[in-house]
C-alpha beads as a LAMMPS data file, in Angstrom:
LAMMPS data file: protein, C-alpha beads

294 atoms
293 bonds

1 atom types
1 bond types

-500.0 500.0 xlo xhi
-500.0 500.0 ylo yhi
-500.0 500.0 zlo zhi

Masses

1 110.0

Atoms # bond

1 1 1 133.565 -75.975 -8.155
2 1 1 135.874 -79.204 -8.120
3 1 1 135.221 -79.884 -4.617
4 1 1 131.418 -80.599 -5.357
5 1 1 131.919 -82.415 -8.813
6 1 1 134.793 -85.107 -8.050
7 1 1 134.351 -87.539 -5.461
8 1 1 137.208 -88.115 -3.230
9 1 1 138.676 -91.225 -3.678
10 1 1 139.463 -92.118 0.076
11 1 1 135.853 -91.399 0.564
12 1 1 134.755 -93.821 -1.779
13 1 1 136.842 -96.418 -0.654
14 1 1 135.425 -95.991 2.804
15 1 1 132.379 -97.304 4.097
16 1 1 131.967 -94.533 6.660
17 1 1 129.019 -94.386 8.728
18 1 1 128.392 -90.834 8.098
19 1 1 128.697 -91.308 4.275
20 1 1 125.390 -89.191 4.028
21 1 1 122.341 -88.866 6.349
22 1 1 120.644 -91.242 3.846
23 1 1 122.862 -93.857 4.748
24 1 1 122.836 -93.387 7.986
25 1 1 119.023 -93.894 7.937
26 1 1 118.590 -96.725 5.269
27 1 1 118.221 -99.800 6.497
28 1 1 118.729 -101.933 3.537
29 1 1 122.188 -100.123 2.837
30 1 1 123.383 -101.251 6.097
31 1 1 122.515 -104.684 5.845
32 1 1 125.257 -107.142 5.332
33 1 1 124.455 -110.328 4.147
34 1 1 127.889 -111.563 3.784
35 1 1 128.497 -112.096 7.733
36 1 1 124.745 -114.177 7.610
37 1 1 125.434 -116.728 4.805
38 1 1 123.128 -119.241 6.427
39 1 1 120.278 -116.733 6.990
40 1 1 117.428 -117.221 4.791
41 1 1 115.813 -114.031 6.097
42 1 1 118.730 -112.169 4.990
43 1 1 118.493 -113.686 1.166
44 1 1 114.920 -113.132 1.382
45 1 1 115.060 -109.285 2.154
46 1 1 117.453 -109.107 -0.780
47 1 1 115.331 -110.645 -3.285
48 1 1 112.419 -108.774 -1.933
49 1 1 114.104 -105.687 -2.340
50 1 1 114.776 -106.164 -5.794
51 1 1 110.926 -107.207 -6.498
52 1 1 109.520 -103.949 -5.207
53 1 1 112.645 -101.439 -5.834
54 1 1 110.167 -99.255 -8.479
55 1 1 107.698 -99.059 -5.642
56 1 1 109.420 -98.288 -2.414
57 1 1 111.371 -95.467 -1.347
58 1 1 114.015 -96.749 1.498
59 1 1 115.294 -94.873 4.161
60 1 1 114.188 -91.566 6.590
61 1 1 112.026 -93.928 8.467
62 1 1 108.456 -92.039 8.196
63 1 1 106.427 -92.639 11.465
64 1 1 104.051 -95.459 11.744
65 1 1 100.524 -95.485 12.931
66 1 1 101.462 -95.345 16.516
67 1 1 102.511 -91.765 16.254
68 1 1 106.249 -92.073 17.519
69 1 1 107.897 -88.238 17.626
70 1 1 110.823 -88.978 15.661
71 1 1 111.856 -90.645 12.493
72 1 1 112.327 -94.427 12.781
73 1 1 113.739 -96.971 10.325
74 1 1 111.224 -98.626 7.723
75 1 1 110.228 -98.582 4.444
76 1 1 107.101 -97.740 3.297
77 1 1 105.352 -98.456 0.021
78 1 1 104.525 -95.099 -1.818
79 1 1 102.479 -94.447 -5.108
80 1 1 104.664 -92.773 -7.831
81 1 1 103.385 -89.286 -7.541
82 1 1 104.520 -88.944 -4.021
83 1 1 107.771 -87.040 -3.420
84 1 1 108.158 -88.572 0.173
85 1 1 107.755 -92.149 1.176
86 1 1 104.359 -91.994 2.832
87 1 1 101.377 -93.353 1.302
88 1 1 99.155 -90.149 2.237
89 1 1 102.125 -87.747 0.810
90 1 1 101.753 -85.764 4.577
91 1 1 105.552 -86.705 5.372
92 1 1 105.518 -88.150 9.115
93 1 1 102.049 -88.323 9.994
94 1 1 100.929 -88.767 13.489
95 1 1 98.383 -91.146 15.068
96 1 1 95.375 -88.765 14.366
97 1 1 96.413 -86.977 11.147
98 1 1 95.114 -88.971 8.321
99 1 1 91.631 -88.675 10.170
100 1 1 91.840 -85.188 10.261
101 1 1 92.856 -84.911 6.856
102 1 1 89.974 -86.599 5.530
103 1 1 87.341 -85.063 7.829
104 1 1 84.095 -84.207 6.632
105 1 1 82.427 -81.075 7.266
106 1 1 80.435 -82.191 10.147
107 1 1 83.477 -84.165 11.816
108 1 1 85.543 -80.688 11.724
109 1 1 82.961 -78.777 13.218
110 1 1 82.382 -81.490 15.883
111 1 1 86.354 -81.477 16.703
112 1 1 86.490 -77.674 16.933
113 1 1 83.314 -77.849 19.435
114 1 1 85.326 -80.681 21.491
115 1 1 88.456 -78.554 21.614
116 1 1 86.000 -75.259 22.535
117 1 1 85.017 -77.566 25.607
118 1 1 88.238 -78.818 26.711
119 1 1 89.532 -74.836 26.667
120 1 1 86.232 -74.093 28.726
121 1 1 87.688 -76.493 31.239
122 1 1 90.902 -75.203 31.169
123 1 1 89.722 -71.458 31.850
124 1 1 87.761 -72.755 34.618
125 1 1 90.902 -74.777 36.091
126 1 1 93.051 -71.526 36.092
127 1 1 90.237 -70.112 38.168
128 1 1 88.708 -67.935 35.641
129 1 1 85.014 -67.456 34.995
130 1 1 84.357 -68.941 31.419
131 1 1 80.783 -67.127 31.216
132 1 1 82.331 -63.407 31.665
133 1 1 82.076 -61.411 28.631
134 1 1 85.870 -60.844 27.911
135 1 1 86.232 -65.088 27.842
136 1 1 82.556 -65.718 26.866
137 1 1 83.775 -66.785 22.928
138 1 1 87.334 -67.320 23.839
139 1 1 86.991 -71.279 23.765
140 1 1 85.695 -71.150 20.147
141 1 1 88.126 -68.543 19.438
142 1 1 91.509 -70.181 20.761
143 1 1 89.835 -73.492 19.004
144 1 1 89.747 -71.822 15.663
145 1 1 93.298 -70.271 16.200
146 1 1 94.854 -73.479 17.475
147 1 1 93.710 -75.719 14.204
148 1 1 94.791 -72.740 12.350
149 1 1 98.187 -72.815 13.496
150 1 1 98.550 -76.520 13.148
151 1 1 97.106 -76.779 9.606
152 1 1 100.493 -78.567 8.642
153 1 1 98.946 -82.114 9.568
154 1 1 96.187 -81.079 6.895
155 1 1 98.746 -80.200 4.003
156 1 1 100.194 -82.973 1.445
157 1 1 103.719 -82.278 0.314
158 1 1 102.990 -83.320 -2.941
159 1 1 99.964 -81.106 -3.373
160 1 1 102.494 -78.328 -1.822
161 1 1 105.468 -79.335 -4.481
162 1 1 103.070 -79.860 -7.178
163 1 1 104.896 -79.608 -10.313
164 1 1 107.184 -77.055 -9.034
165 1 1 110.368 -79.526 -10.145
166 1 1 111.990 -78.233 -13.247
167 1 1 115.347 -79.828 -15.269
168 1 1 118.042 -77.415 -15.283
169 1 1 121.671 -77.889 -15.714
170 1 1 122.586 -75.710 -12.593
171 1 1 125.649 -77.401 -10.457
172 1 1 125.992 -74.442 -8.309
173 1 1 124.519 -73.830 -4.968
174 1 1 120.872 -72.856 -4.246
175 1 1 120.109 -70.757 -0.959
176 1 1 117.237 -69.131 0.227
177 1 1 117.930 -67.721 3.924
178 1 1 116.109 -65.568 6.297
179 1 1 112.732 -67.501 5.834
180 1 1 110.266 -66.793 8.922
181 1 1 109.421 -69.229 10.686
182 1 1 106.947 -69.861 13.635
183 1 1 105.989 -73.501 15.591
184 1 1 104.636 -74.615 18.367
185 1 1 106.900 -76.590 21.197
186 1 1 105.210 -79.985 21.510
187 1 1 106.398 -79.970 25.365
188 1 1 104.394 -76.895 26.527
189 1 1 102.355 -75.966 23.534
190 1 1 103.890 -72.514 23.479
191 1 1 105.220 -71.101 20.503
192 1 1 108.931 -70.761 19.115
193 1 1 110.110 -68.718 16.410
194 1 1 113.018 -68.043 14.143
195 1 1 114.435 -67.560 10.764
196 1 1 115.809 -70.860 8.718
197 1 1 118.503 -71.146 6.160
198 1 1 117.769 -73.947 3.097
199 1 1 120.596 -75.013 0.517
200 1 1 120.985 -77.676 -1.783
201 1 1 123.108 -78.434 -4.749
202 1 1 121.000 -79.449 -7.640
203 1 1 121.413 -82.386 -9.539
204 1 1 119.658 -82.022 -13.008
205 1 1 116.529 -80.644 -11.202
206 1 1 115.875 -77.617 -9.339
207 1 1 112.915 -76.808 -7.164
208 1 1 110.545 -73.701 -6.863
209 1 1 111.798 -70.864 -4.557
210 1 1 109.060 -70.620 -3.102
211 1 1 108.577 -74.249 -2.533
212 1 1 111.431 -74.386 -0.007
213 1 1 109.421 -71.643 2.267
214 1 1 106.244 -73.804 1.700
215 1 1 107.798 -77.047 3.295
216 1 1 109.411 -74.992 5.963
217 1 1 105.958 -73.942 6.944
218 1 1 104.260 -77.005 6.530
219 1 1 106.311 -78.927 9.097
220 1 1 106.337 -75.681 11.178
221 1 1 102.446 -75.628 11.233
222 1 1 102.496 -78.999 13.516
223 1 1 103.618 -79.637 17.036
224 1 1 107.235 -79.843 16.993
225 1 1 110.862 -79.479 18.491
226 1 1 113.588 -77.962 16.610
227 1 1 115.700 -80.339 16.171
228 1 1 113.052 -82.178 14.181
229 1 1 112.043 -79.774 12.495
230 1 1 115.169 -79.081 10.873
231 1 1 115.964 -82.632 9.697
232 1 1 112.226 -82.984 8.502
233 1 1 112.612 -79.909 5.959
234 1 1 116.168 -81.080 4.782
235 1 1 114.930 -84.639 4.343
236 1 1 111.431 -83.491 2.423
237 1 1 114.030 -81.525 -0.263
238 1 1 116.057 -84.221 -0.305
239 1 1 113.368 -86.573 -1.295
240 1 1 111.696 -84.068 -3.787
241 1 1 114.611 -83.743 -6.263
242 1 1 117.577 -86.039 -4.802
243 1 1 120.358 -82.929 -5.542
244 1 1 123.806 -83.349 -4.371
245 1 1 123.271 -82.411 -1.128
246 1 1 120.806 -80.118 1.249
247 1 1 121.854 -78.366 4.013
248 1 1 119.559 -76.465 6.799
249 1 1 119.914 -74.010 9.384
250 1 1 117.590 -72.722 11.984
251 1 1 117.621 -70.253 14.697
252 1 1 114.765 -69.728 16.979
253 1 1 113.992 -68.353 20.160
254 1 1 111.717 -70.346 22.360
255 1 1 109.218 -68.633 24.649
256 1 1 108.937 -71.823 26.875
257 1 1 112.716 -70.988 27.830
258 1 1 111.899 -66.991 28.023
259 1 1 108.540 -66.760 29.425
260 1 1 108.753 -69.716 32.105
261 1 1 111.016 -71.910 33.481
262 1 1 114.536 -71.076 33.000
263 1 1 113.246 -67.465 32.110
264 1 1 116.449 -66.571 30.015
265 1 1 115.335 -63.764 27.326
266 1 1 117.266 -63.258 24.179
267 1 1 118.701 -67.031 24.282
268 1 1 118.973 -68.667 20.619
269 1 1 118.858 -72.002 19.934
270 1 1 120.765 -72.922 16.603
271 1 1 119.975 -76.455 15.231
272 1 1 121.646 -77.698 11.644
273 1 1 121.055 -80.681 9.252
274 1 1 123.570 -81.748 6.747
275 1 1 122.666 -84.687 3.749
276 1 1 124.780 -85.359 0.921
277 1 1 128.042 -83.369 -0.127
278 1 1 127.270 -80.653 2.575
279 1 1 127.692 -83.503 5.112
280 1 1 131.060 -85.422 3.594
281 1 1 132.901 -82.213 1.875
282 1 1 134.391 -79.552 4.746
283 1 1 134.878 -76.711 1.889
284 1 1 131.210 -77.195 0.397
285 1 1 129.684 -77.182 4.335
286 1 1 131.760 -74.068 4.911
287 1 1 131.171 -72.141 1.710
288 1 1 127.257 -72.373 2.845
289 1 1 127.796 -71.423 6.186
290 1 1 129.513 -68.362 5.048
291 1 1 127.013 -67.354 2.506
292 1 1 123.912 -67.349 5.057
293 1 1 126.049 -65.145 7.721
294 1 1 126.667 -62.272 4.946

Bonds

1 1 1 2
2 1 2 3
3 1 3 4
4 1 4 5
5 1 5 6
6 1 6 7
7 1 7 8
8 1 8 9
9 1 9 10
10 1 10 11
11 1 11 12
12 1 12 13
13 1 13 14
14 1 14 15
15 1 15 16
16 1 16 17
17 1 17 18
18 1 18 19
19 1 19 20
20 1 20 21
21 1 21 22
22 1 22 23
23 1 23 24
24 1 24 25
25 1 25 26
26 1 26 27
27 1 27 28
28 1 28 29
29 1 29 30
30 1 30 31
31 1 31 32
32 1 32 33
33 1 33 34
34 1 34 35
35 1 35 36
36 1 36 37
37 1 37 38
38 1 38 39
39 1 39 40
40 1 40 41
41 1 41 42
42 1 42 43
43 1 43 44
44 1 44 45
45 1 45 46
46 1 46 47
47 1 47 48
48 1 48 49
49 1 49 50
50 1 50 51
51 1 51 52
52 1 52 53
53 1 53 54
54 1 54 55
55 1 55 56
56 1 56 57
57 1 57 58
58 1 58 59
59 1 59 60
60 1 60 61
61 1 61 62
62 1 62 63
63 1 63 64
64 1 64 65
65 1 65 66
66 1 66 67
67 1 67 68
68 1 68 69
69 1 69 70
70 1 70 71
71 1 71 72
72 1 72 73
73 1 73 74
74 1 74 75
75 1 75 76
76 1 76 77
77 1 77 78
78 1 78 79
79 1 79 80
80 1 80 81
81 1 81 82
82 1 82 83
83 1 83 84
84 1 84 85
85 1 85 86
86 1 86 87
87 1 87 88
88 1 88 89
89 1 89 90
90 1 90 91
91 1 91 92
92 1 92 93
93 1 93 94
94 1 94 95
95 1 95 96
96 1 96 97
97 1 97 98
98 1 98 99
99 1 99 100
100 1 100 101
101 1 101 102
102 1 102 103
103 1 103 104
104 1 104 105
105 1 105 106
106 1 106 107
107 1 107 108
108 1 108 109
109 1 109 110
110 1 110 111
111 1 111 112
112 1 112 113
113 1 113 114
114 1 114 115
115 1 115 116
116 1 116 117
117 1 117 118
118 1 118 119
119 1 119 120
120 1 120 121
121 1 121 122
122 1 122 123
123 1 123 124
124 1 124 125
125 1 125 126
126 1 126 127
127 1 127 128
128 1 128 129
129 1 129 130
130 1 130 131
131 1 131 132
132 1 132 133
133 1 133 134
134 1 134 135
135 1 135 136
136 1 136 137
137 1 137 138
138 1 138 139
139 1 139 140
140 1 140 141
141 1 141 142
142 1 142 143
143 1 143 144
144 1 144 145
145 1 145 146
146 1 146 147
147 1 147 148
148 1 148 149
149 1 149 150
150 1 150 151
151 1 151 152
152 1 152 153
153 1 153 154
154 1 154 155
155 1 155 156
156 1 156 157
157 1 157 158
158 1 158 159
159 1 159 160
160 1 160 161
161 1 161 162
162 1 162 163
163 1 163 164
164 1 164 165
165 1 165 166
166 1 166 167
167 1 167 168
168 1 168 169
169 1 169 170
170 1 170 171
171 1 171 172
172 1 172 173
173 1 173 174
174 1 174 175
175 1 175 176
176 1 176 177
177 1 177 178
178 1 178 179
179 1 179 180
180 1 180 181
181 1 181 182
182 1 182 183
183 1 183 184
184 1 184 185
185 1 185 186
186 1 186 187
187 1 187 188
188 1 188 189
189 1 189 190
190 1 190 191
191 1 191 192
192 1 192 193
193 1 193 194
194 1 194 195
195 1 195 196
196 1 196 197
197 1 197 198
198 1 198 199
199 1 199 200
200 1 200 201
201 1 201 202
202 1 202 203
203 1 203 204
204 1 204 205
205 1 205 206
206 1 206 207
207 1 207 208
208 1 208 209
209 1 209 210
210 1 210 211
211 1 211 212
212 1 212 213
213 1 213 214
214 1 214 215
215 1 215 216
216 1 216 217
217 1 217 218
218 1 218 219
219 1 219 220
220 1 220 221
221 1 221 222
222 1 222 223
223 1 223 224
224 1 224 225
225 1 225 226
226 1 226 227
227 1 227 228
228 1 228 229
229 1 229 230
230 1 230 231
231 1 231 232
232 1 232 233
233 1 233 234
234 1 234 235
235 1 235 236
236 1 236 237
237 1 237 238
238 1 238 239
239 1 239 240
240 1 240 241
241 1 241 242
242 1 242 243
243 1 243 244
244 1 244 245
245 1 245 246
246 1 246 247
247 1 247 248
248 1 248 249
249 1 249 250
250 1 250 251
251 1 251 252
252 1 252 253
253 1 253 254
254 1 254 255
255 1 255 256
256 1 256 257
257 1 257 258
258 1 258 259
259 1 259 260
260 1 260 261
261 1 261 262
262 1 262 263
263 1 263 264
264 1 264 265
265 1 265 266
266 1 266 267
267 1 267 268
268 1 268 269
269 1 269 270
270 1 270 271
271 1 271 272
272 1 272 273
273 1 273 274
274 1 274 275
275 1 275 276
276 1 276 277
277 1 277 278
278 1 278 279
279 1 279 280
280 1 280 281
281 1 281 282
282 1 282 283
283 1 283 284
284 1 284 285
285 1 285 286
286 1 286 287
287 1 287 288
288 1 288 289
289 1 289 290
290 1 290 291
291 1 291 292
292 1 292 293
293 1 293 294
């Protein structure tokens, strides 16, 4: 355990860019006012940061209203009850996520009807007869199914985590592995499925075990790419309980590679995201990778 609890003096002395994933993405930590002593904007940034320190969680860059598909650098004001720096508790909301979240029953019905009409157009375009018996209700069924498969856009991470954060004097690695997960590839709207392992080393707080799976499920029930999905899960855990480190490894099979295009059944894509001590300490990372292979 000494490699987890004792900081290496060499790492403390260095200002390495990969100190942690949060350091890589935090805009304020990377701002050097010494190189711009005459820049009034530099001093104003520093003072405003101190002024709003209790109301802003920095780093990780949550997606703005334009719907950019990957995290960008930004600081967002949030409520104190949100475990993530997102004013709606959604985590990387897309362009229409908030409107879907706040839709009335009438608006939801209209949204499904609009989607069903689009599916009927698709059936007609591929050469089918949308009015034949087998396809007569397919547009409505598919609209409901797609809304269910993307229900992660309607789930607030603050509600999912809820009060399942507990004070516990535990400093050993916590791992939940072999979590089944499925999502829709945003490039072709076909599924990719696999398993995910999530680990963290607590820093006085632990998270309910089921919440790790629920966080993965929430981000999985959105249009995704595997690389982003892996990182979002890790960052969500990091923000929720501020552990010493978080590690996520995902293995998945993509139907866009197996049933179309290159058509390579059996191919597996592996992605990982390491934060904190999992990124900076090799022994901790190796222990995690060894344990998830057992």
